[in-house]
C-alpha positions in Angstrom: -6.0 25.3 27.2 -8.2 27.7 25.4 -12.0 26.0 24.1 -13.0 27.0 20.8 -15.5 24.7 19.4 -19.2 25.9 19.1 -21.1 22.4 18.8 -24.6 22.0 18.0 -26.9 19.6 19.5 -28.6 17.0 16.8 -31.6 14.3 16.8 -29.1 11.3 17.4 -31.0 9.5 14.4 -29.7 11.2 11.6 -26.6 13.0 10.2 -25.5 16.1 8.5 -26.9 17.0 5.1 -25.5 18.6 1.8 -25.7 22.2 3.5 -23.2 24.9 4.5 -22.8 22.8 8.4 -20.3 19.9 6.6 -16.5 20.2 5.7 -14.1 17.4 4.6 -10.7 17.7 5.2 -7.3 15.7 4.8 -4.4 16.6 6.5 -1.4 16.4 4.4 2.7 16.0 4.8 5.7 15.2 5.0 6.8 13.1 8.1 7.4 14.8 11.0 6.3 17.9 10.2 3.8 18.4 12.8 0.2 17.0 11.0 -1.0 14.6 14.0 0.3 17.3 16.4 -2.0 19.9 14.9 -5.0 17.4 15.2 -3.8 17.1 18.5 -4.5 20.5 19.5 -7.6 20.6 17.3 -9.3 17.8 19.5 -8.6 19.4 22.4 -9.5 22.3 21.8 -13.0 21.1 21.2 -15.2 19.7 24.3 -14.0 16.0 23.4 -12.2 16.0 26.6 -13.1 17.0 29.4 -9.7 17.3 31.0 -7.7 18.3 28.2 -4.6 18.1 29.7 -4.6 14.7 30.5 -5.3 13.7 27.0 -1.9 13.5 26.4 0.0 13.8 22.7 -0.3 11.8 19.0 -4.3 11.4 20.2 -5.0 9.9 16.6 -2.1 7.3 16.5 -3.5 4.5 18.7 -1.5 1.9 17.2 1.5 0.7 19.4 3.5 0.8 16.2 2.6 4.3 15.5 3.6 5.2 19.2 6.4 3.8 19.8 8.1 5.0 16.4 6.1 8.4 16.4 5.0 7.9 12.9 1.4 8.2 11.1 1.1 4.6 9.4 -2.6 4.1 8.7 -5.3 6.9 8.2 -7.9 8.2 10.3 -11.3 9.7 10.8 -12.2 12.2 13.5 -14.3 14.9 13.7 -15.4 18.7 15.4 -17.8 21.1 15.2 -17.0 24.5 14.8 -19.5 27.2 14.5 -22.2 24.4 13.8 -20.5 23.2 10.8 -19.0 20.0 11.7 -16.0 19.2 10.1 -15.0 16.0 9.3 -10.7 15.3 9.4 -8.8 12.7 7.6 -5.3 12.6 9.2 -3.2 10.5 6.6 0.5 9.1 6.8 3.4 11.3 6.1 6.3 8.6 5.1 6.1 7.8 1.2 6.4 4.4 2.1 2.3 4.4 3.3 1.3 6.4 0.3 -1.0 4.3 -0.9 -3.2 5.2 2.4 -2.9 9.0 1.4 -4.4 8.2 -2.1 -7.1 5.7 -1.1 -8.6 8.7 1.7 -7.7 11.8 -0.6 -11.6 10.5 -2.2 -13.5 11.6 0.7 -12.5 15.0 1.3 -12.8 18.3 -0.6 -10.1 20.6 0.7 -6.6 20.3 2.9 -4.4 21.5 4.7 -0.8 21.1 3.5 1.5 21.2 6.5 5.0 22.7 6.0 7.9 22.6 8.3 9.6 26.5 8.5 13.0 25.0 8.6 12.9 22.0 5.8 10.5 23.3 3.7 8.7 21.1 1.2 10.1 17.7 1.1 9.3 14.6 -1.4 6.2 13.8 0.3 5.1 17.4 0.3 5.7 17.2 -3.6 3.7 13.6 -3.5 0.4 14.1 -1.6 0.0 17.9 -2.5 0.2 16.4 -6.6 -2.7 13.9 -5.2 -5.1 16.8 -3.8 -4.8 19.0 -6.6 -5.1 15.9 -9.4 -8.9 15.3 -7.3 -9.8 19.4 -6.8 -9.1 20.1 -3.6 -8.7 23.1 -2.4 -5.2 23.3 -0.3 -4.7 25.8 2.8 -0.6 25.5 3.6 0.3 26.1 6.9 3.8 26.8 8.1 4.5 25.0 11.4 7.4 25.2 13.7 7.6 29.4 13.1 9.3 29.3 16.7 11.9 27.2 15.6 15.6 29.6 15.4 16.7 27.9 12.4 13.4 28.9 10.4 13.3 30.5 7.1 9.4 31.2 6.4 10.3 33.4 3.0 12.3 30.5 1.8 9.9 27.8 2.4 7.4 30.3 0.8 8.9 30.1 -2.2 9.0 27.4 -2.6 6.0 26.0 -1.7 4.6 28.6 -4.7 7.1 26.9 -7.0 5.4 24.0 -6.1 2.1 24.9 -7.0 3.2 26.5 -10.3 4.3 23.0 -11.1 1.5 21.4 -9.6 -1.7 23.0 -10.0 -4.3 21.7 -12.5 -6.6 24.8 -12.2 -6.3 28.5 -12.1 -7.8 28.9 -8.5 -5.4 26.3 -6.8 -3.1 29.2 -7.2 -4.7 31.4 -4.7 -3.6 29.3 -1.8 -4.0 31.2 1.8 -1.0 30.8 4.1 -1.2 30.1 7.8 1.4 30.3 10.5 1.1 27.7 13.7 2.9 26.3 16.5 0.8 23.3 16.8 2.6 22.0 19.6 1.4 24.7 21.3 -1.8 25.4 19.3 -1.5 28.5 18.1 -2.2 29.9 14.5 -2.4 33.1 13.0 -2.8 34.9 9.8 1.2 36.4 10.0 4.7 34.9 10.9 5.2 36.7 14.0 5.4 34.4 16.9 3.9 37.3 19.3 1.0 38.2 17.0 -0.4 34.1 16.7 -3.4 33.9 18.5 -3.7 31.8 21.9 -6.0 29.3 19.7 -6.5 27.9 16.5 -9.6 29.7 16.0 -7.9 31.6 12.6 -7.0 27.9 11.0 -10.6 26.9 11.3 -11.9 30.0 10.5 -10.0 29.7 7.2 -11.3 26.0 6.8 -14.7 27.4 7.0 -13.8 30.2 4.9 -12.1 28.1 1.8 -12.6 24.3 1.7 -16.4 24.3 -0.1 -19.1 21.9 1.2 -19.0 18.5 -0.8 -20.0 18.6 -4.1 -22.3 15.8 -4.6 -26.1 14.8 -5.6 -28.2 14.6 -2.6 -31.1 13.9 -4.7 -30.2 11.1 -6.8 -29.6 7.3 -6.3 -27.4 5.9 -3.3 -23.7 5.5 -4.4 -20.3 5.7 -2.4 -16.8 4.6 -2.6 -15.2 2.4 0.0 -11.9 4.0 1.1 -11.2 1.9 3.9 -12.2 -0.9 5.9 -12.5 -1.9 10.0 -13.9 -4.5 12.0 -15.9 -4.7 14.7 -16.4 -7.9 16.7 -19.7 -8.3 16.6 -20.8 -6.7 13.2 -17.8 -7.9 10.9 -16.7 -5.7 8.4 -17.4 -2.4 8.2 -16.9 -0.1 5.2 -15.6 3.8 5.2 -16.3 6.0 2.7 -18.2 9.5 1.8 -21.5 9.2 0.4 -21.2 10.6 -3.6 -24.8 10.5 -3.8 -28.1 10.3 -2.3 -29.4 9.0 1.0 -28.2 6.1 3.3 -30.6 4.5 5.9 -30.5 1.3 7.8 -32.1 -1.2 6.4 -31.5 -0.3 2.9 -30.2 -2.9 0.1 -27.4 -1.8 -1.9 -25.3 -3.7 -4.3 -21.5 -4.5 -4.1 -19.5 -3.6 -7.1 -16.2 -4.9 -7.5 -13.1 -3.8 -9.4 -13.0 -7.1 -10.8 -16.9 -6.7 -11.9 -18.3 -9.2 -9.1 -21.9 -8.3 -8.1 -23.0 -8.7 -4.4 -26.7 -7.3 -2.9 -26.4 -7.3 0.9 -28.4 -5.1 3.3 -27.3 -2.4 5.6 -27.2 -3.5 9.2 -25.8 -0.6 11.0 -24.9 2.8 10.3 -22.4 5.3 12.1 -21.0 8.6 11.5 -17.8 9.9 12.9 -17.9 12.5 16.1 -14.4 12.9 18.1 -12.6 10.3 18.7 -15.7 7.9 18.2 -18.4 6.9 16.4 -22.1 8.2 16.5 -24.7 5.5 14.9 -27.7 7.1 13.3 -30.8 5.9 11.2 -29.8 7.8 7.8 -27.0 9.6 6.5 -27.0 12.3 3.7 -24.8 12.6 0.4 -21.5 14.5 1.3 -21.0 12.6 5.1 -18.6 10.2 5.7 -19.8 7.0 7.0 -18.9 3.5 8.4 -21.6 1.0 7.6 -21.7 -2.9 8.7 -23.7 -5.3 6.6 -21.5 -6.3 3.3 -19.5 -9.1 4.4 -17.5 -9.1 1.3 -16.6 -5.0 1.1 -13.7 -4.5 -0.5 -11.9 -1.0 -0.3 -12.4 0.6 -4.0 -15.6 -1.7 -4.6 -18.6 0.7 -4.9 -22.2 0.6 -2.9 -24.9 1.7 -5.5 -28.6 1.3 -5.6 -29.4 -2.0 -7.2 -31.9 -0.6 -9.7 -28.9 2.2 -11.1 -25.8 0.1 -10.6 -23.8 3.3 -11.3 -19.6 2.4 -10.6 -17.6 5.2 -9.4 -14.0 5.5 -10.4 -11.6 3.0 -8.4 -9.1 4.5 -6.7 -5.2 4.6 -8.1 -1.9 3.2 -6.6 1.3 3.2 -7.5 2.7 -0.1 -8.3 5.5 -1.2 -5.6 9.0 -1.0 -5.9 11.2 -3.6 -4.0 10.3 -7.8 -3.2 11.0 -10.2 -0.6 10.0 -13.4 0.1 7.6 -14.5 3.6 8.2 -18.1 4.1 7.4 -20.8 7.1 10.0 -20.7 10.2 12.8 -23.7 8.8 15.1 -23.3 11.5 15.8 -25.7 14.4 13.8 -23.2 16.7 11.1 -23.3 14.6 7.5 -23.8 16.8 8.9 -22.4 19.8 7.9 -19.4 20.5 5.0 -18.4 18.0 1.5 -19.1 17.7 1.4 -19.4 14.1 3.5 -21.1 11.9 2.2 -23.0 8.9 1.9 -21.8 5.6 -1.9 -22.1 5.4 -1.7 -19.3 8.0 1.0 -17.5 6.6 -1.2 -17.3 3.4 -4.5 -16.6 5.1 -2.5 -13.6 7.2 -1.4 -12.1 4.1 -4.7 -12.4 2.4 -6.0 -10.6 5.0 -3.7 -7.6 4.8 -4.5 -7.6 1.1 -7.8 -6.3 1.6 -6.8 -2.4 3.0 -3.5 -2.4 2.2 -3.3 -1.2 -1.1 0.2 -0.3 -2.1 1.1 -4.2 -1.3 1.3 -7.2 -3.3 1.2 -11.1 -2.8 2.1 -13.6 -5.2 2.8 -17.4 -4.9 6.4 -18.9 -5.8 7.8 -22.3 -7.1 7.7 -23.5 -3.2 4.1 -24.2 -1.7 5.5 -22.8 1.5 7.3 -19.3 0.2 5.0 -15.8 -0.9 6.5 -13.2 -2.5 5.5 -9.8 -0.9 6.1 -6.4 -2.9 5.4 -3.2 -1.6 6.7 0.3 -1.7 9.7 0.5 0.3 12.0 -1.0 3.6 9.9 1.1 5.7 6.3 -0.4 4.3 7.7 -4.4 4.6 9.1 -4.0 8.1 6.3 -2.8 9.5 4.2 -5.5 8.2 6.2 -8.2 9.5 6.7 -6.5 12.7 2.7 -6.3 13.0 2.5 -9.9 12.1 5.4 -10.9 14.9 3.0 -9.2 17.3 0.5 -11.0 16.3 2.2 -14.5 16.9 3.8 -15.8 13.7 6.6 -17.5 13.0 8.1 -16.5 9.5 11.3 -16.1 7.5 12.4 -13.4 5.0 14.9 -12.6 2.3 16.5 -10.0 1.7 14.7 -7.1 0.0 15.1 -7.0 -4.1 14.1 -4.0 -6.7 11.4 -4.8 -9.4 12.3 -4.0 -12.1 10.6 -4.0 -15.9 11.5 -4.8 -19.2 10.7 -2.1 -21.7 11.5 -2.8 -25.4 13.4 -5.7 -24.6 15.4 -3.4 -21.9 15.6 -3.7 -18.3 14.1 -0.4 -16.3 14.7 0.0 -12.8 12.5 2.7 -10.6 14.6 5.6 -9.7 13.8 8.3 -6.9 14.4 11.6 -5.7 16.6 11.6 -2.8 16.7 14.9 -0.7 19.0 15.3 1.9 19.5 18.2 4.8 23.1 18.0 6.2 25.7 20.6 7.2 29.0 21.7 4.9 31.1 19.5 7.3 29.2 16.5 5.9 29.0 17.3 2.0 32.0 15.3 0.8 30.9 12.4 2.9 27.3 12.5 1.7 28.4 12.5 -2.0 30.8 9.7 -2.0 28.0 7.6 0.0 25.2 7.9 -2.7 28.0 8.2 -5.2 28.6 4.5 -4.9 25.4 3.8 -5.1 25.1 5.1 -8.7 23.1 8.5 -7.4 23.7 11.6 -9.8 23.6 15.1 -8.2 20.9 17.2 -9.4 21.1 20.5 -7.4 22.8 21.5 -4.3 21.7 24.4 -2.1 23.7 26.3 0.6 21.5 28.5 3.2 24.6 30.4 3.9 24.4 29.4 7.6 26.0 26.4 7.4 22.8 24.4 6.3 23.0 22.7 2.9 20.0 20.7 0.6 21.7 18.1 -2.0 19.1 16.8 -4.5 20.3 13.5 -6.0 18.3 10.8 -8.9 19.2 7.7 -7.2 18.2 3.8 -7.9 15.6 2.8 -5.5 17.9 -0.3 -4.6 20.3 2.5 -3.9 18.6 3.1 -1.0 18.7 -0.5 0.6 20.7 0.3 3.8 21.3 3.9 3.1 19.6 5.2 5.9 21.9 3.6 8.7 25.0 4.2 6.8 24.0 8.0 6.5 23.6 8.5 9.9 27.0 6.9 10.7 28.5 9.0 8.6 27.4 12.2 8.9 27.2 11.3 12.8 23.4 11.9 13.3 23.7 15.2 11.4 21.1 14.8 8.4 17.9 14.0 7.2 17.2 12.6 3.9 13.7 12.0 2.3 12.9 10.5 -1.0 10.0 9.6 -3.7 9.2 7.9 -7.0 9.9 9.8 -9.8 9.7 7.1 -12.8 11.5 4.2 -14.2 15.4 4.3 -16.0 17.4 1.9 -17.7 19.2 -0.1 -15.7 22.2 1.5 -14.0 24.7 -0.8 -13.5 26.4 -2.6 -10.6 26.3 -1.3 -7.0 29.5 -2.7 -5.2 28.6 -4.5 -2.0 29.6 -2.8 0.7 28.5 -5.3 3.2 31.2 -6.7 5.8 31.8 -10.4 6.4 29.1 -12.4 9.2 30.3 -14.6 12.1 28.4 -17.7 11.4 27.8 -19.9 14.4 29.2 -23.6 14.0 27.3 -25.2 16.6 24.0 -25.3 18.3 23.8 -24.7 21.9 24.1 -21.6 23.9 26.2 -18.9 23.7 28.7 -18.2 26.5 31.3 -15.6 27.6 33.9 -17.2 27.0 32.8 -18.1 23.2 31.9 -14.8 22.5 35.4 -13.3 23.8 36.6 -15.2 21.3 34.4 -14.0 18.5 35.1 -10.5 19.7 38.6 -10.9 18.6 37.7 -11.0 15.2 34.3 -8.8 15.0 31.5 -7.3 16.5 28.7 -10.2 18.0 25.0 -9.7 18.0 24.4 -11.8 20.8 24.3 -12.0 24.9 25.8 -14.6 27.0 22.8 -17.2 27.3 21.4 -16.9 24.1 20.5 -19.9 22.0 22.2 -20.7 19.0 22.1 -22.8 16.0 24.7 -23.7 13.5 24.3 -21.6 10.8 22.9 -18.8 12.7 25.2 -15.1 11.9 26.1 -14.1 15.3 27.9 -11.1 14.7 29.9 -9.1 11.7 33.4 -8.8 10.8 35.4 -6.2 9.0 36.6 -8.1 5.9 34.3 -10.0 3.2 33.3 -13.6 3.7 32.0 -15.3 6.1 33.5 -16.3 9.2 32.6 -19.5 11.2 33.1 -19.1 14.8 31.8 -21.4 18.3 30.5 -18.8 20.9 29.1 -22.0 22.4 32.7 -23.0 23.5 33.1 -23.3 27.1 36.4 -22.8 29.0 38.1 -25.3 30.0 38.5 -26.2 33.7 41.7 -26.5 35.7 43.7 -26.4 39.2 45.7 -24.3 38.2 44.8 -20.3 37.3 47.3 -17.7 35.4 46.1 -14.6 37.2 43.4 -13.3 38.5 42.2 -11.2 35.4 41.0 -14.9 34.1 38.1 -14.7 37.1 35.4 -13.0 34.9 35.6 -12.5 30.9 35.3 -8.7 30.4 33.0 -8.4 26.9 32.2 -5.4 24.7 28.2 -5.1 24.7 26.5 -6.8 21.6 24.9 -4.5 18.8 21.0 -5.0 18.7 19.8 -4.6 15.4 16.8 -3.1 14.7 13.9 -4.9 12.3 15.1 -2.0 9.6 18.8 -3.1 10.4 18.6 -6.7 10.2 16.6 -6.3 6.4 19.6 -4.0 5.1 22.3 -6.7 6.9 21.0 -9.4 4.7 22.9 -10.8 1.7 21.5 -12.9 -1.0 22.0 -16.1 1.0 20.9 -15.3 4.2 17.4 -15.1 5.6 15.7 -13.1 8.5 13.7 -16.0 11.0 11.0 -13.7 12.8 9.2 -14.7 15.7 7.3 -12.8 18.5 10.5 -12.9 20.9 12.3 -11.3 18.6 14.8 -11.9 15.0 17.5 -13.7 14.3 19.9 -13.7 11.1 20.8 -17.4 9.5 22.1 -18.5 6.4 19.8 -20.1 4.1 21.8 -23.1 4.2 22.8 -23.6 7.8 25.5 -26.6 7.0 28.8 -25.9 6.4 28.9 -28.4 4.0 26.2 -27.8 2.2 26.9 -23.7 1.7 30.4 -25.4 0.8 28.8 -27.5 -2.0 26.3 -24.2 -3.3 29.5 -22.1 -3.6 31.1 -25.5 -6.0 27.9 -25.2 -7.7 27.9 -21.8 -8.3 31.5 -21.7 -9.5 31.1 -24.5 -11.9 27.9 -22.9 -13.3 29.7 -19.2 -14.3 32.6 -21.5 -15.3 
């Protein structure tokens, strides 16, 4: 492993000033294009680790969910030193559902690295985050990653990136972007696309950062001013506010005014101040304009608020976040198994937890409903909401959630719904299957490009509600030979009804424990979701069958014992392994009259009305109302 970072020794009581010795860089990309892997390489090739070979991978993805799923969910800060210059690096999420994380941290950067896969090229999230970066005047550096892949099409990717810049650039200077080529996995970079000519380390990339990204454009002599872009929490110091000092100097003991977006004000004293140093933070007595800092003392700190000199209270522009597109409900668990597996299960605990989430998750919206123990929660997409559900489940919460539904708008008396730009990469044999699949979800074909090597890129405009459950159906239809991604492009008039593709459900008729004999009978009618010895209750969904509508089954049924045995085949029951749904698959499976029960032990599908008699009465009332 090559060590490329040259550090400088600085006194521990102050931070770098606003001269040429500071750069703030955000790393942005579509998911899986190598953004976090590139940060791994930069950290390993610095002097942060005594033995870089033991550092592992996904160093910045410290969250368990991030490591399990292989994606970045939360934006994070780190810092390295190169030739006496401190480089603050902001690693951002790549999935469109976490665009709010990107939007709130870009204001801390002065330049950005746009990472693009040499095979996939610019994807929807590439366009979204690049537009945000260029709007803020960030100086871009394009990095073509994974150039060693056999299917790499570098010339075509560069052409598409150039077209993207021509469309999105707000200043002529932004069109003069440098292009570097990397193999982030190996920690190599270069200025040409020849793999053999790449440097053995990432030095060319760091040299380009120092050359292209300007020092922070700030006012070091004015009164203190900082926009809070992120929050953290310390068990001893409480809430930690993170942001870039836009003006002046900040010191421990200073009294600053907290200006919230809603106009409320509060004076408090800075009790601790730290700057980012490697993977951790280093406490300092003061910090200059341009530095990204973490400070304590503001118990009610909020993202988007301004910390400013009380004598000159001038707020900075607030962080603009796109509105959510999907909504579902979070409610108190009302199943017969309520309270058995979770630590927090009351409406008060659920409401307080959602309020805490609002403090840092800017893309989320929470509103009360007519039911006191049910909350309406809105987010950017299925993944955004499922990550929140999974996080709360791991924290010990019990809850039940409804099927996601799209958020519409009323414009001049007309109902409008969100429309997404869907990009599908697949192979020629599956083009017809994909077109038929999305066509049934009201998608319109915008473009189709065949690279001549059997790979096809399809672009569609599709209602957001058409994406619900699409990913799983797409992977099944293409047998895993495809990738899809989407981004919100606007609102259009309601596109019409989308036919339901959901198959019927096998619904338990008894409360008890699932037995082999009962499951064997159920598997004659469809596929099951539960294993033998799994506790079930009446109204719980235990499987699916190919026809529409619900089918009652008794999976708790035991084989009656007799003195006679017809044949040796009755000794054991042969069961097909049950289908284990992921959280996203379970959300996709839900119908309007169903809920997903979520506990620390897992999740269960259930009917809203558990009793068969109650469901029959509800159907009768609905038919009478329709008549």
